[in-house]
Steps between C-alpha positions, in 0.01 A plus 500: 500500500248233403586290804471799732161587349377144554632493858340839570172370359510195727584722798222741403240223487612363839499848658155569354368169636633526855549874565324744269168325441443424871613852594285699258202274426252418777429141604232419241615767255706259292176348370398845379837564339494158334149563368611835356793328328257232381306770312810580295659153491223236520747225591608678824278347765734444795772679692768277348387583147481869595861489613610304194308687229472853643789578734768292327453664156505841667833416662638367170400823321654704781823300469502548124457877543785513751721289272425721198571819693825352630613413147410847377647701788794303640753595235429871548495483880799268537732799444369658820493171690862416423621854581359462850242776471 
C-alpha cells in the first residue's frame, strides 16, 4: 500500500504538471497560484516547489485516507466480493 501511495503521488504530480495545471489555470495564472501558496508557505516561490510542497502532500494524504479506508472496510466487504455479488 505504501508503494502504491508513492507511485500515485508521483503520477499525481506529473498529471498536475502536464495536464491539470495547463488545463485549468490560464497562461500567466500559475504565478498567481504560486503567490497565493507563497502566502501560506513562504518557501514556495516556483512551480516546481508548488508541485513538491503543495500537490505532493495532498496526494500523500489522499493515499493515506484510501489506505486507511481499505484496511477498515476490506474485511467486511470481502464476503460480498468473494461471493460474486
